[in-house]
C-alpha positions as CSV (number, residue, x, y, z in Angstrom):
1,M,-3.8,26.8,26.7
2,P,-2.8,23.5,25.2
3,Y,-5.6,21.1,24.5
4,R,-5.6,17.3,24.5
5,N,-5.3,16.0,20.9
6,L,-6.6,12.4,20.5
7,P,-5.0,10.5,17.6
8,N,-7.0,10.4,14.4
9,T,-4.7,8.2,12.4
10,D,-3.6,4.6,12.8
11,A,0.0,5.8,13.3
12,G,-1.1,8.1,16.1
13,L,-3.0,5.3,17.8
14,A,0.0,3.0,17.5
15,A,2.3,5.6,19.0
16,A,-0.1,6.2,21.9
17,L,-0.4,2.5,22.6
18,R,3.3,1.8,22.3
19,K,4.1,4.6,24.7
20,A,1.5,3.4,27.3
21,D,2.7,-0.2,27.0
22,E,6.4,0.9,27.4
23,R,5.5,2.9,30.5
24,C,3.5,0.1,32.0
25,K,6.5,-2.2,31.6
26,N,8.9,0.3,33.2
27,T,6.8,1.8,35.9
28,P,6.0,0.3,39.3
29,A,2.4,-0.9,39.3
30,G,1.3,1.5,42.0
31,S,2.7,4.5,40.1
32,I,0.8,3.8,36.8
33,P,-2.0,6.4,36.5
34,F,-4.6,4.2,35.0
35,S,-6.5,1.2,36.4
36,P,-5.2,-2.4,36.6
37,E,-8.1,-3.3,34.2
38,T,-6.8,-0.7,31.7
39,Q,-3.3,-1.9,32.2
40,Q,-4.3,-5.4,31.3
41,R,-6.1,-4.1,28.2
42,V,-2.9,-2.3,27.2
43,K,-0.9,-5.5,27.6
44,T,-3.3,-7.7,25.7
45,F,-4.7,-5.4,23.0
46,S,-1.6,-3.4,22.1
47,S,0.3,-6.3,20.7
48,V,-2.7,-7.5,18.7
49,F,-3.3,-4.0,17.1
50,L,0.4,-3.4,16.4
51,K,0.7,-6.8,14.8
52,E,-2.2,-6.1,12.5
53,L,-0.7,-2.8,11.5
54,D,2.7,-4.5,10.8
55,E,0.9,-7.1,8.7
56,R,-1.0,-4.5,6.8
57,G,2.2,-2.5,6.2
58,G,3.9,-5.7,4.8
59,A,0.9,-6.4,2.6
60,L,1.0,-2.9,1.3
61,A,4.7,-3.1,0.5
62,N,4.1,-6.4,-1.3
63,Q,1.3,-4.9,-3.3
64,G,3.5,-2.0,-4.3
65,E,6.2,-4.3,-5.5
66,A,3.7,-6.4,-7.4
67,T,2.3,-3.3,-9.0
68,R,5.8,-2.1,-10.0
69,L,6.5,-5.5,-11.6
70,K,3.2,-5.5,-13.4
71,M,3.9,-2.1,-14.9
72,Q,7.3,-3.2,-15.9
73,F,6.0,-6.4,-17.7
74,E,3.2,-4.4,-19.2
75,A,5.7,-2.0,-20.8
76,K,7.7,-4.8,-22.2
77,C,4.7,-6.7,-23.5
78,R,3.4,-3.5,-25.2
79,M,6.8,-2.9,-26.7
80,A,7.0,-6.5,-28.1
81,V,3.5,-6.3,-29.6
82,S,4.2,-2.8,-31.1
83,H,7.5,-3.9,-32.6
84,F,5.9,-7.0,-34.1
85,F,3.3,-4.9,-35.9
86,Q,5.9,-2.3,-37.0
87,V,8.3,-4.9,-38.3
88,F,5.4,-6.6,-40.1
89,N,4.5,-3.3,-41.8
90,L,8.1,-2.9,-42.9
91,G,8.0,-6.4,-44.3
92,V,4.8,-5.5,-46.3
93,A,6.6,-2.4,-47.6
94,R,9.5,-4.6,-48.8
95,E,7.0,-7.1,-50.2
96,K,8.2,-9.8,-47.9
97,Y,4.7,-10.2,-46.6
98,K,1.4,-9.7,-48.3
99,V,-0.8,-7.0,-47.0
100,T,-3.7,-9.5,-46.8
101,E,-1.8,-11.4,-44.2
102,R,-2.7,-8.7,-41.7
103,S,-6.1,-10.4,-41.4
104,Y,-4.5,-13.3,-39.6
105,F,-3.9,-10.9,-36.7
106,K,-7.4,-9.5,-36.8
107,W,-5.9,-6.4,-38.3
108,D,-7.6,-4.3,-41.0
109,I,-5.7,-5.1,-44.2
110,N,-6.1,-1.5,-45.4
111,Q,-4.9,0.0,-42.1
112,E,-1.2,0.5,-41.4
113,A,-1.8,2.1,-38.0
114,L,-1.1,-0.2,-35.2
115,P,-3.9,-1.7,-33.1
116,A,-4.7,0.3,-30.0
117,L,-2.5,-0.7,-27.0
118,T,-3.8,1.8,-24.5
119,N,-4.9,-0.6,-21.7
120,E,-4.5,-4.0,-20.3
121,A,-7.3,-5.6,-22.4
122,D,-5.9,-4.1,-25.6
123,I,-2.4,-5.4,-25.0
124,I,-3.5,-8.9,-24.1
125,A,-5.9,-9.1,-27.1
126,A,-3.3,-7.9,-29.5
127,A,-0.6,-10.3,-28.2
128,E,-3.0,-13.2,-28.4
129,N,-4.0,-12.2,-31.9
130,I,-0.3,-12.3,-32.8
131,I,0.3,-15.7,-31.2
132,N,-2.7,-17.3,-32.7
133,G,-2.5,-15.5,-36.0
134,E,1.1,-16.3,-36.6
135,T,0.4,-20.0,-36.1
136,L,-2.3,-19.9,-38.7
137,R,-0.2,-17.7,-41.1
138,V,2.8,-20.0,-41.0
139,A,0.6,-23.1,-41.4
140,A,-0.7,-21.5,-44.5
141,G,2.8,-21.3,-45.9
142,C,3.6,-17.7,-45.2
143,V,7.1,-16.6,-44.2
144,K,7.6,-16.6,-40.4
145,M,8.0,-13.3,-38.6
146,Q,11.2,-12.6,-36.8
147,N,12.6,-9.9,-34.5
148,P,10.4,-10.3,-32.7
149,S,8.9,-13.7,-33.3
150,S,5.5,-14.7,-32.0
151,E,7.3,-16.9,-29.5
152,E,9.0,-13.8,-28.0
153,V,5.7,-12.1,-27.8
154,K,4.3,-15.1,-26.0
155,V,7.1,-14.9,-23.4
156,H,6.2,-11.3,-22.7
157,L,2.5,-12.0,-22.6
158,D,3.0,-14.8,-20.1
159,N,5.1,-12.6,-17.9
160,Y,2.5,-9.9,-18.1
161,T,-0.5,-12.0,-17.3
162,N,1.3,-13.7,-14.5
163,S,2.2,-10.3,-13.0
164,I,-1.4,-9.3,-13.3
165,S,-2.5,-12.4,-11.3
166,N,0.2,-11.8,-8.7
167,Q,-0.7,-8.1,-8.3
168,T,-4.4,-9.0,-8.0
169,A,-3.6,-11.6,-5.3
170,K,-1.4,-9.1,-3.4
171,K,-4.1,-6.4,-3.6
172,E,-6.6,-8.8,-2.2
173,T,-4.3,-9.7,0.7
174,Y,-3.8,-6.0,1.4
175,E,-7.5,-5.4,1.4
176,K,-8.0,-8.3,3.9
177,E,-5.3,-6.9,6.2
178,Q,-7.0,-3.4,5.9
179,K,-10.3,-4.9,7.0
180,D,-8.6,-6.6,9.9
181,V,-7.2,-3.2,11.1
182,D,-10.6,-1.5,10.5
183,K,-12.2,-4.0,12.9
184,L,-9.8,-3.0,15.7
185,R,-9.6,0.7,15.1
186,A,-12.6,1.7,17.3
187,E,-11.4,-0.5,20.1
188,A,-7.9,1.1,19.8
189,L,-9.4,4.6,20.1
190,D,-11.5,3.6,23.0
191,L,-8.5,2.2,24.8
192,V,-6.4,5.3,24.2
193,T,-9.2,7.5,25.3
194,D,-9.5,5.5,28.6
195,I,-5.8,5.7,29.2
196,W,-5.7,9.4,28.7
197,D,-8.9,10.0,30.7
198,E,-7.7,8.0,33.6
199,T,-4.2,9.5,33.5
200,E,-5.5,13.1,33.5
201,F,-8.0,12.2,36.3
202,T,-5.1,10.7,38.4
203,Y,-3.1,13.9,38.1
204,R,-6.1,16.3,38.2
205,K,-5.1,18.0,41.5
206,D,-1.7,19.0,40.1
207,A,-1.3,22.4,38.5
208,A,-2.3,22.2,34.8
209,P,1.2,22.5,33.4
210,L,2.5,19.8,35.8
211,M,-0.5,17.6,35.1
212,R,0.2,17.8,31.4
213,R,3.9,17.1,31.9
214,K,3.1,13.9,33.8
215,A,0.4,12.9,31.4
216,R,2.8,13.3,28.4
217,E,5.1,10.6,30.0
218,F,2.3,8.1,29.5
219,G,1.6,9.1,25.9
220,V,-1.0,11.9,26.2
221,V,-0.6,14.4,23.4
222,Y,-1.3,18.1,23.8
223,A,-1.5,20.6,20.9
224,L,-1.5,24.4,20.7
225,R,-4.0,26.5,19.0
226,P,-2.8,28.7,16.1
227,G,-0.8,31.6,17.4
228,E,-0.5,30.2,20.9
229,P,3.0,30.3,22.5
230,E,4.8,27.2,23.6
231,E,4.0,26.2,27.2
232,P,7.0,26.5,29.5
233,E,8.1,23.2,30.9
234,A,6.5,22.6,34.3
235,P,8.9,22.2,37.2
236,A,9.3,18.8,38.7
237,E,7.4,18.1,41.9
238,G,9.2,19.4,45.0
239,T,11.4,21.8,43.1
240,G,11.1,25.3,41.8
241,K,13.0,24.6,38.7
242,S,12.1,22.8,35.4
């Protein structure tokens, strides 16, 4: 026998409340199977809960886009930093730059391997070392690096750090919206439970299949146990046909 299946997700709660609200708007008041008090709660609370869900969804989408941009700028900044060090190494090999000039970038003068660029802190530190170090190196009379220059690295660093700030802000906004939904979830479940309880109580004297058919019209969801056959559609009242 089908059993009532209360929603256990925000999407399920939203669907139940939308259905109840829709039926309230399109059914004569005397034919609505739950109390006027519950009808009023549906009218006032549903819009609040659904609005919060929409705002959370928008905030999540914004966070996702900000994260995508952050990853994009991170990859570009990492590439610019890596290319700077690689080109500098080639310049050392051609004797255009002195190996000791690596120290301007806080880079071991005896180490050709590039500095670690595995995480956010590594990339930012290396980029800042390039920008600050190149200023000191050129001031000391050394040949300026090109392709990429330290100015190009700075552009990529600025884009990256700005994207980090933006992603952090979007994440905080999403977390706030999530908390707003969390505060309403228990009330949403309580309201859906009342709607379904009152609906089933109103139709309690009907045959079980007909009761479930009527209740479904107001959003009540029934599920089948594993291996249980589908329930035949109950006939409409006053007929012998479905």
